PLY file of the C-alpha trace (Angstrom):
ply
format ascii 1.0
element vertex 458
property float x
property float y
property float z
element edge 457
property int vertex1
property int vertex2
end_header
17.38 20.68 23.57
14.52 18.26 22.85
11.60 19.84 20.99
9.28 17.23 22.49
10.24 17.69 26.14
11.01 13.99 26.49
12.10 13.03 30.01
12.17 10.17 32.50
8.36 10.07 32.57
8.09 9.38 28.83
6.43 5.99 28.26
8.82 3.29 26.97
7.06 3.09 23.61
9.87 1.26 21.82
9.93 -1.58 24.34
6.15 -1.95 24.40
5.75 -2.05 20.63
8.75 -4.34 20.23
7.41 -6.78 22.81
3.99 -6.79 21.15
5.56 -7.66 17.79
7.67 -10.42 19.33
4.78 -11.94 21.29
2.08 -12.03 18.59
0.66 -15.49 17.92
-1.60 -16.77 15.14
-4.42 -17.46 17.59
-4.38 -13.81 18.68
-5.56 -12.60 15.28
-9.33 -12.33 14.84
-10.92 -13.76 11.66
-11.66 -10.39 10.02
-8.12 -9.10 10.57
-6.73 -12.38 9.24
-8.94 -12.13 6.16
-7.82 -8.56 5.49
-4.16 -9.55 5.94
-4.62 -12.13 3.17
-6.33 -9.49 1.04
-3.32 -7.21 1.54
-1.02 -9.94 0.21
-3.32 -10.69 -2.73
-3.35 -7.00 -3.57
0.44 -6.82 -3.19
1.03 -9.59 -5.71
-1.36 -7.92 -8.15
0.30 -4.51 -8.08
3.82 -5.97 -7.95
3.21 -7.98 -11.10
1.77 -4.90 -12.77
4.72 -2.78 -11.63
7.42 -5.25 -12.64
7.60 -3.86 -16.16
7.89 -0.22 -15.12
11.15 1.48 -16.09
12.29 2.01 -12.52
11.80 -1.69 -11.69
13.66 -2.72 -14.82
16.60 -0.52 -13.76
16.65 -2.11 -10.30
16.45 -5.61 -11.78
19.37 -4.83 -14.08
21.40 -3.56 -11.14
20.62 -6.69 -9.13
21.56 -9.03 -11.99
24.81 -7.14 -12.60
25.66 -7.14 -8.90
24.97 -10.86 -8.52
25.15 -12.65 -5.20
23.76 -15.66 -3.38
20.31 -16.42 -4.89
17.76 -16.70 -2.06
14.72 -14.56 -2.94
12.61 -14.50 -6.11
12.95 -11.30 -8.12
9.47 -10.89 -9.58
9.67 -10.33 -13.32
13.29 -11.45 -13.68
12.79 -15.22 -13.87
15.53 -15.72 -11.28
16.45 -15.23 -7.65
18.66 -12.64 -6.01
19.94 -11.95 -2.55
17.48 -11.23 0.25
18.31 -7.53 0.08
17.82 -7.50 -3.69
14.46 -9.24 -3.33
13.34 -6.60 -0.86
14.61 -3.72 -2.97
13.30 -4.90 -6.34
9.94 -6.30 -5.23
9.29 -3.54 -2.70
9.94 -0.83 -5.28
7.98 -2.64 -7.97
4.95 -2.95 -5.72
4.84 0.84 -5.32
5.80 1.67 -8.91
2.24 2.40 -10.03
1.10 3.93 -6.70
-1.73 1.38 -6.88
-1.00 -0.25 -3.52
-3.03 0.03 -0.33
-2.97 2.78 2.31
-3.62 3.24 6.01
-4.66 6.55 7.52
-2.95 6.04 10.89
0.34 5.20 9.21
-0.12 8.11 6.82
1.25 6.06 3.95
1.35 2.70 2.21
1.60 -0.22 4.67
2.01 -3.34 2.55
4.55 -2.55 -0.19
7.69 -2.69 1.93
6.35 -5.06 4.59
5.21 -7.80 2.20
8.42 -7.57 0.16
10.48 -8.16 3.30
8.49 -10.98 4.91
7.98 -12.81 1.61
11.71 -12.75 0.83
12.63 -14.07 4.27
9.67 -16.45 4.41
10.70 -17.96 1.08
14.30 -18.33 2.24
13.39 -19.92 5.56
10.61 -22.11 4.24
8.31 -20.50 6.80
4.76 -21.74 7.10
1.85 -19.71 5.82
0.71 -19.11 9.39
4.11 -17.80 10.38
4.09 -15.49 7.37
0.67 -14.11 8.30
1.73 -13.54 11.92
4.85 -11.71 10.74
2.81 -9.59 8.36
0.26 -8.58 11.01
3.04 -7.89 13.54
4.81 -5.61 11.09
1.60 -3.91 10.02
0.66 -3.22 13.64
4.10 -1.80 14.45
4.28 0.57 11.51
0.77 1.91 12.05
1.39 2.56 15.73
4.69 4.29 15.02
3.03 6.28 12.25
0.41 7.41 14.74
3.15 8.28 17.24
4.72 10.91 14.98
1.70 12.15 13.01
0.84 14.61 11.62
3.99 16.73 11.70
6.29 13.94 10.49
4.57 14.00 7.10
4.16 17.78 7.15
7.91 18.21 7.62
8.47 16.39 4.34
9.10 12.80 5.41
7.46 9.99 3.44
6.02 7.65 6.08
5.99 4.69 3.69
9.77 4.96 3.64
10.59 6.07 7.17
7.96 4.38 9.33
7.76 1.52 6.85
11.32 0.57 7.79
10.08 -0.30 11.29
7.26 -2.41 9.85
9.68 -4.41 7.73
12.01 -4.85 10.72
9.14 -6.06 12.92
7.86 -8.49 10.30
11.27 -10.00 9.57
12.12 -9.98 13.28
8.99 -11.99 14.02
9.97 -14.57 11.38
13.44 -14.80 12.90
11.97 -15.34 16.37
13.44 -12.22 17.99
12.46 -11.70 21.61
11.30 -8.32 22.88
14.79 -7.06 23.70
16.21 -8.01 20.31
13.16 -6.56 18.57
13.72 -3.25 20.38
17.30 -3.26 19.11
16.01 -4.01 15.61
13.77 -0.95 15.93
16.83 1.09 16.89
18.80 -0.16 13.88
15.76 0.59 11.71
15.44 4.09 13.16
18.97 5.08 12.27
18.39 3.98 8.65
14.87 5.35 8.20
14.76 7.89 5.36
12.58 9.11 2.52
11.60 12.60 1.37
8.26 13.75 -0.05
10.13 16.13 -2.34
10.97 13.06 -4.42
7.31 12.46 -5.29
6.90 12.30 -9.05
10.30 10.64 -9.56
11.51 7.06 -9.48
12.72 7.68 -5.94
9.18 7.52 -4.51
8.79 3.80 -5.29
12.41 3.30 -4.33
11.40 4.44 -0.84
9.36 1.26 -0.36
12.17 -0.96 -1.61
14.71 0.71 0.64
12.37 0.46 3.64
12.07 -3.29 2.99
15.81 -3.86 2.60
16.73 -1.59 5.54
14.17 -3.29 7.76
15.54 -6.66 6.69
19.06 -5.59 7.65
17.87 -4.22 10.99
16.21 -7.47 12.02
19.03 -9.71 10.79
21.69 -7.65 12.55
19.67 -7.63 15.76
19.46 -11.41 15.55
23.27 -11.51 15.38
23.58 -9.42 18.51
24.30 -6.06 16.84
23.90 -3.30 19.41
21.59 -0.31 19.29
19.74 1.86 21.74
16.55 0.02 22.77
14.55 3.26 23.16
14.98 4.99 19.80
11.35 6.03 19.45
11.22 8.04 22.66
14.82 8.98 23.45
16.04 12.56 23.08
17.44 13.02 19.56
15.80 9.73 18.62
13.36 9.04 15.80
10.36 11.02 17.03
12.42 13.88 18.45
14.34 14.50 15.23
11.62 13.82 12.66
8.43 15.12 14.28
6.96 17.76 16.57
4.51 15.14 17.84
4.85 12.30 20.31
1.33 10.85 20.55
2.16 7.87 22.75
-1.52 7.43 23.59
-2.30 6.98 19.90
0.58 4.53 19.51
-0.36 2.40 22.49
-4.14 2.39 22.54
-6.06 -0.67 21.24
-6.86 -0.74 17.54
-10.48 0.13 16.68
-11.34 -3.42 15.60
-8.72 -5.79 16.91
-5.76 -4.92 14.69
-4.89 -1.93 12.55
-4.79 -4.14 9.45
-8.60 -4.26 9.73
-8.60 -0.53 8.84
-6.68 -1.08 5.60
-7.86 0.88 2.56
-7.50 -0.63 -0.90
-7.30 1.05 -4.27
-9.60 -0.41 -6.89
-8.85 2.03 -9.68
-5.50 2.71 -11.36
-5.84 6.47 -10.92
-5.20 9.16 -8.34
-6.82 8.14 -5.04
-8.74 11.42 -4.95
-10.73 10.30 -8.00
-11.85 7.03 -6.41
-14.91 8.28 -4.52
-16.26 9.78 -7.75
-15.59 6.60 -9.73
-17.35 4.50 -7.08
-20.49 6.64 -7.12
-20.85 6.84 -10.88
-20.07 3.16 -11.44
-22.78 2.28 -8.92
-25.27 4.60 -10.67
-24.41 3.06 -14.05
-24.90 -0.47 -12.80
-28.01 0.15 -10.68
-29.81 2.15 -13.35
-28.41 0.28 -16.37
-27.16 3.56 -17.83
-25.31 4.22 -21.06
-23.43 7.45 -21.89
-26.27 8.70 -24.12
-28.56 8.81 -21.05
-26.41 11.45 -19.34
-27.25 15.15 -19.65
-24.89 16.59 -17.03
-22.74 15.61 -14.05
-21.75 17.87 -11.16
-18.99 16.72 -8.84
-18.52 18.40 -5.46
-15.13 17.69 -3.88
-12.65 19.12 -1.43
-10.92 22.15 -3.01
-7.58 20.47 -2.40
-8.45 18.25 -5.37
-8.27 21.19 -7.76
-4.46 21.24 -7.90
-4.12 17.46 -7.79
-6.67 15.71 -9.99
-8.67 18.30 -11.89
-6.98 18.30 -15.30
-9.83 19.57 -17.44
-8.75 18.29 -20.87
-6.27 15.43 -20.44
-4.32 14.44 -23.54
-2.32 11.50 -22.20
-3.04 8.39 -20.19
-1.06 9.77 -17.26
-3.13 12.96 -17.29
-6.32 10.90 -17.31
-5.28 9.47 -13.92
-5.40 13.00 -12.55
-8.63 14.14 -14.19
-11.87 13.93 -12.22
-13.81 14.72 -15.37
-12.28 11.95 -17.46
-12.32 9.30 -14.74
-16.00 10.13 -14.26
-16.48 9.50 -17.97
-14.66 6.16 -17.74
-16.93 5.05 -14.90
-20.07 6.02 -16.78
-18.85 4.34 -19.98
-18.16 1.03 -18.16
-14.41 1.09 -18.76
-12.55 -1.20 -16.34
-10.68 1.33 -14.22
-8.88 -1.45 -12.36
-6.82 -2.14 -15.46
-3.62 -0.15 -15.91
-4.06 -0.11 -19.70
-7.42 1.65 -19.37
-5.41 4.82 -18.73
-3.86 5.19 -22.15
-3.31 8.05 -24.56
-5.97 6.52 -26.81
-8.53 6.59 -23.99
-7.66 10.22 -23.29
-8.64 11.14 -26.83
-11.50 8.72 -27.50
-14.34 10.80 -28.97
-17.17 9.32 -26.89
-15.21 9.75 -23.67
-14.19 13.30 -24.52
-17.82 14.21 -25.19
-18.89 12.60 -21.93
-16.23 14.31 -19.80
-17.33 17.67 -21.17
-20.67 17.12 -19.48
-18.86 17.01 -16.12
-18.41 20.07 -13.90
-16.20 20.02 -10.80
-17.15 22.29 -7.91
-15.97 23.07 -4.37
-17.72 20.74 -1.93
-15.82 21.98 1.11
-14.43 18.62 2.22
-13.64 16.35 3.96
-10.67 15.52 1.80
-11.68 12.14 0.35
-15.46 12.72 0.22
-17.14 13.30 -3.13
-20.75 14.09 -4.00
-21.99 13.41 -7.52
-25.20 14.81 -9.01
-26.21 13.05 -12.20
-28.87 14.61 -14.43
-30.42 12.30 -17.03
-32.19 13.14 -20.27
-35.37 11.48 -19.00
-35.59 14.10 -16.24
-34.34 12.01 -13.35
-31.69 13.35 -11.00
-29.47 10.97 -9.02
-27.31 12.23 -6.18
-25.02 10.45 -3.73
-21.96 11.01 -1.56
-19.18 8.54 -0.89
-15.88 8.51 0.99
-13.30 5.88 0.02
-11.31 6.60 3.18
-13.85 4.75 5.33
-12.77 1.11 5.87
-15.11 -1.54 4.51
-17.65 -3.07 6.88
-18.16 -6.20 4.77
-14.80 -7.99 4.65
-16.18 -10.71 2.37
-17.44 -8.23 -0.21
-14.10 -6.43 -0.04
-12.34 -9.73 -0.70
-14.36 -10.25 -3.85
-13.25 -6.88 -5.16
-9.61 -7.60 -4.34
-9.84 -10.93 -6.19
-11.28 -9.12 -9.21
-8.44 -6.59 -9.14
-5.91 -9.41 -8.86
-7.34 -11.25 -11.86
-7.54 -8.04 -13.87
-3.85 -7.28 -13.32
-2.24 -10.70 -12.98
-3.92 -12.93 -15.57
-2.87 -10.89 -18.64
0.74 -11.02 -17.46
1.34 -14.54 -16.14
-1.65 -16.35 -17.60
-4.88 -17.56 -16.07
-3.51 -20.88 -14.83
-0.58 -19.43 -12.87
-2.59 -16.50 -11.53
-5.42 -18.73 -10.31
-2.96 -21.12 -8.67
-1.30 -18.23 -6.85
-4.65 -16.79 -5.82
-5.78 -20.15 -4.46
-2.63 -20.48 -2.36
-3.06 -16.96 -1.02
-6.62 -17.73 0.05
-5.39 -20.88 1.79
-2.17 -19.38 3.11
-2.77 -20.45 6.70
-2.78 -24.08 5.50
0.50 -23.90 3.55
3.50 -25.64 5.10
5.89 -23.56 3.00
5.01 -19.97 2.13
7.73 -20.03 -0.52
5.21 -21.84 -2.68
3.60 -18.46 -3.35
6.63 -17.14 -5.17
7.26 -20.44 -6.92
4.31 -19.65 -9.19
6.31 -16.68 -10.53
9.85 -18.09 -10.47
10.09 -18.46 -14.26
8.09 -15.39 -15.27
10.03 -12.65 -17.05
8.81 -9.22 -18.02
8.53 -9.20 -21.79
0 1
1 2
2 3
3 4
4 5
5 6
6 7
7 8
8 9
9 10
10 11
11 12
12 13
13 14
14 15
15 16
16 17
17 18
18 19
19 20
20 21
21 22
22 23
23 24
24 25
25 26
26 27
27 28
28 29
29 30
30 31
31 32
32 33
33 34
34 35
35 36
36 37
37 38
38 39
39 40
40 41
41 42
42 43
43 44
44 45
45 46
46 47
47 48
48 49
49 50
50 51
51 52
52 53
53 54
54 55
55 56
56 57
57 58
58 59
59 60
60 61
61 62
62 63
63 64
64 65
65 66
66 67
67 68
68 69
69 70
70 71
71 72
72 73
73 74
74 75
75 76
76 77
77 78
78 79
79 80
80 81
81 82
82 83
83 84
84 85
85 86
86 87
87 88
88 89
89 90
90 91
91 92
92 93
93 94
94 95
95 96
96 97
97 98
98 99
99 100
100 101
101 102
102 103
103 104
104 105
105 106
106 107
107 108
108 109
109 110
110 111
111 112
112 113
113 114
114 115
115 116
116 117
117 118
118 119
119 120
120 121
121 122
122 123
123 124
124 125
125 126
126 127
127 128
128 129
129 130
130 131
131 132
132 133
133 134
134 135
135 136
136 137
137 138
138 139
139 140
140 141
141 142
142 143
143 144
144 145
145 146
146 147
147 148
148 149
149 150
150 151
151 152
152 153
153 154
154 155
155 156
156 157
157 158
158 159
159 160
160 161
161 162
162 163
163 164
164 165
165 166
166 167
167 168
168 169
169 170
170 171
171 172
172 173
173 174
174 175
175 176
176 177
177 178
178 179
179 180
180 181
181 182
182 183
183 184
184 185
185 186
186 187
187 188
188 189
189 190
190 191
191 192
192 193
193 194
194 195
195 196
196 197
197 198
198 199
199 200
200 201
201 202
202 203
203 204
204 205
205 206
206 207
207 208
208 209
209 210
210 211
211 212
212 213
213 214
214 215
215 216
216 217
217 218
218 219
219 220
220 221
221 222
222 223
223 224
224 225
225 226
226 227
227 228
228 229
229 230
230 231
231 232
232 233
233 234
234 235
235 236
236 237
237 238
238 239
239 240
240 241
241 242
242 243
243 244
244 245
245 246
246 247
247 248
248 249
249 250
250 251
251 252
252 253
253 254
254 255
255 256
256 257
257 258
258 259
259 260
260 261
261 262
262 263
263 264
264 265
265 266
266 267
267 268
268 269
269 270
270 271
271 272
272 273
273 274
274 275
275 276
276 277
277 278
278 279
279 280
280 281
281 282
282 283
283 284
284 285
285 286
286 287
287 288
288 289
289 290
290 291
291 292
292 293
293 294
294 295
295 296
296 297
297 298
298 299
299 300
300 301
301 302
302 303
303 304
304 305
305 306
306 307
307 308
308 309
309 310
310 311
311 312
312 313
313 314
314 315
315 316
316 317
317 318
318 319
319 320
320 321
321 322
322 323
323 324
324 325
325 326
326 327
327 328
328 329
329 330
330 331
331 332
332 333
333 334
334 335
335 336
336 337
337 338
338 339
339 340
340 341
341 342
342 343
343 344
344 345
345 346
346 347
347 348
348 349
349 350
350 351
351 352
352 353
353 354
354 355
355 356
356 357
357 358
358 359
359 360
360 361
361 362
362 363
363 364
364 365
365 366
366 367
367 368
368 369
369 370
370 371
371 372
372 373
373 374
374 375
375 376
376 377
377 378
378 379
379 380
380 381
381 382
382 383
383 384
384 385
385 386
386 387
387 388
388 389
389 390
390 391
391 392
392 393
393 394
394 395
395 396
396 397
397 398
398 399
399 400
400 401
401 402
402 403
403 404
404 405
405 406
406 407
407 408
408 409
409 410
410 411
411 412
412 413
413 414
414 415
415 416
416 417
417 418
418 419
419 420
420 421
421 422
422 423
423 424
424 425
425 426
426 427
427 428
428 429
429 430
430 431
431 432
432 433
433 434
434 435
435 436
436 437
437 438
438 439
439 440
440 441
441 442
442 443
443 444
444 445
445 446
446 447
447 448
448 449
449 450
450 451
451 452
452 453
453 454
454 455
455 456
456 457
C-alpha cells in the first residue's frame, strides 16, 4: 500500500523534469546563473585537488590502477587516466573528501561533487565544448535540486544522504544532456538512476560519506549511458507506487519540484564554503573576520567574545578545548580565535594540531563564550568587547545566497588559489582558472583536465 497515496492524478514529475533536462539550451541560462555555474566548477577543482591526497582517495586511486581498463578520463592526482566510471568514482569521492564542497538547501546536500565529476569525465572523453559542459552542468543541477525538493524533508530524516541518492539523478541528467538524450530516454535514465540510488547518513564520519558522491557520479554515468543504448526502465520512477519517492520518503512535494526557481535556476541559490571547518562555524568566522578587517584589530585588542548560536551547534561544533586540527574544525571558540588572529581559514593546513595548541590562539579562544541564541540553525550573533570600551555586535547567516555574484566570484577565486597553487604550482593553477572563467569560449572542455594530467599526489 503506497504511503503517499499516489494515484492516476499524480503529476508526471519524472517526465516533466526529464524533458526539461533534455531541452535546456545555453541561451536559456541567465548571466548570473551561468556565472555561478562556473564558480561551482572552480570550487570543485579546488576542493578536488585538496582532497586528492586524502587516504580514502588514495585507496580508490590504487583500486583503479590495479583494476586497469580503457583510459578515457583523467584521475586527478594519479598522473594518468582511467575508465569513465573510475574517473567518476575517484574524482567524485575526492571532491567530497574534505567536506569542503558547496551545498544547496533545496537539494539538502552537496550538488556539485558528483555532478561535476560525471560531466567532466564524459565531456573530456567526448571533446565536448565548454558551452555544452555548462549546459549539462546546469541541467543536472536543476534536476537534482528539484528531486531533492520533491522528497524533502523526510528523505533526509529517514537516514538517506541526498548527495548520494538524489545526486545520482543529477549525474544522470548531466551526462544524459551531453549524450543528447531526448525526453523519453532521459526519463528512462532517471529510472535507471532511481534503482541504483543509495547512501546512508549512518556512514557519516567514515570514508563511505565521500564515497557516496563518487558512487552517485558513476551510477548516474551508467544510467545515462545505458539509456542511450536503449536499456529499458520505467519512465515514471519518481511518482510511481513503490518508486523512488514512495520508498524513500513520506513526502511528495510535486509543487516544490515543478515550480520556477527563485532566480532563474536553482544553481543561483548555491552556497559555497569559504572555510575548511564545520559549516556551522562559518557564520561566526565571517562576522569576526569582518570586524578584524574593518576595525584593524589584533588579538590584544579583544577583551571578550560572546557567540549566540542555535543550540543544535552544541553537540556538533562546540568543542571547548580542541587538541587536534580535526577538533579545531568543530570548535566555535577556536575558529573564532583563528578569524580574529587573521589565520587563513580557507587553507586546509590552517587546521593543524600545532594551531590547536598555539599559545596565542589558546589564550584568545578562552575569551570566547558560546551561548544559546535560539536559531535559526545557521544564524550566528557575535558580540565583541574591546579593551578600549567599544562593543561591536552583528548577526550573519551563511545559508543566505549571495546577492553580489561578482563579489562571490572573487572569493571563490581566492579559495581556488589558496588550495590549488601550493599543490600544482601557480602557473598550472592560473592556467586552469583562466580556462574555467572562459569556459563558454572553449572548443574542448577536456582542456580543463589537461592542466592536471601529469600531476601526482606526492
